[in-house]
C-alpha positions in Angstrom: 20.7 -6.7 -4.6 20.0 -8.6 -1.5 18.2 -5.6 0.0 15.9 -5.5 -3.0 15.1 -9.2 -2.6 14.3 -8.7 1.1 12.1 -5.7 0.2 10.2 -7.6 -2.5 9.7 -10.6 -0.2 8.3 -8.3 2.5 5.9 -6.6 0.2 4.7 -10.0 -1.1 4.1 -11.4 2.3 2.4 -8.2 3.5 0.1 -8.2 0.4 -0.7 -11.8 1.0 -1.5 -11.2 4.7 -3.6 -8.2 3.9 -5.6 -10.1 1.4 -6.4 -12.8 4.0 -7.2 -10.2 6.7 -9.6 -8.4 4.3 -11.4 -11.6 3.5 -12.4 -11.9 7.2 -15.5 -10.0 8.3 -14.0 -9.3 11.7 -13.4 -5.6 11.9 -11.0 -5.9 14.9 -8.2 -6.9 12.5 -8.7 -3.7 10.4 -6.7 -1.7 13.0 -3.6 -3.6 11.9 -4.4 -2.9 8.3 -4.5 0.8 9.0 -1.2 0.7 10.8 0.5 -1.3 8.0 -0.7 1.0 5.3 0.1 4.1 7.2 3.6 2.9 7.7 4.0 2.1 4.0 2.7 5.6 3.2 5.2 7.2 5.5 8.1 5.2 4.0 7.1 6.0 0.4 7.0 9.7 1.3 10.3 9.5 3.1 11.9 7.8 0.1 10.4 10.3 -2.4 8.3 7.7 -4.2 5.1 9.4 -3.1 4.4 13.1 -2.5 2.6 14.5 0.5 -0.5 15.1 -1.7 -0.4 11.4 -2.6 0.7 11.8 -6.2 3.6 9.8 -7.6 7.0 11.2 -6.4 10.1 11.9 -8.4 11.8 8.5 -7.5 10.4 5.6 -9.5 9.5 2.3 -7.8 11.7 -0.6 -8.7 9.3 -3.5 -8.8 5.7 -4.3 -9.8 4.4 -4.6 -6.2 5.7 -1.1 -5.3 4.2 0.4 -8.4 0.8 -1.1 -7.5 1.1 0.2 -4.0 1.9 3.7 -5.2 -0.9 3.5 -7.8 -3.3 2.5 -5.0 -2.4 5.5 -3.0 -2.7 7.8 -5.9 -6.0 6.3 -7.0 -7.6 6.7 -3.6 -6.1 10.1 -2.8 -9.5 11.8 -3.2 -10.7 9.8 -0.1 -7.7 10.8 2.0 -9.7 12.4 4.7 -12.2 9.6 5.2 -12.0 7.3 8.3 -11.4 4.1 6.3 -8.9 5.6 3.8 -6.1 3.1 4.6 -8.6 0.2 4.4 -9.7 1.3 1.0 -6.1 1.7 -0.2 -5.3 -1.8 1.1 -8.4 -3.3 -0.7 -7.3 -1.6 -3.9 -3.7 -2.9 -3.6 -4.6 -6.5 -3.0 -7.2 -6.5 -5.7 -6.0 -8.9 -8.3 -7.5 -6.9 -11.2 -5.3 -3.9 -10.2 -3.1 -3.0 -13.2 0.1 -0.9 -13.3 
């Protein structure tokens, strides 16, 4: 239970930070966005919540933020080979209108 709380708090803080970074027009900060989102992608694949082809994996997410993150990856999977892929996924994830 404590681990889930820590995980949820980390996701919340990361999403808040990404939202603030993406509001800035300074593209130097986008490198950190790419690193963060790439790390989340690797972890979701490692824990079978996301497949290699960026479709939802067999293990279901446990909270709303994780579900939105997975939905963002699956929604943007057709842009996987573009240079700004992780940036687009981050924008989709922090978008308030994103439903899941």
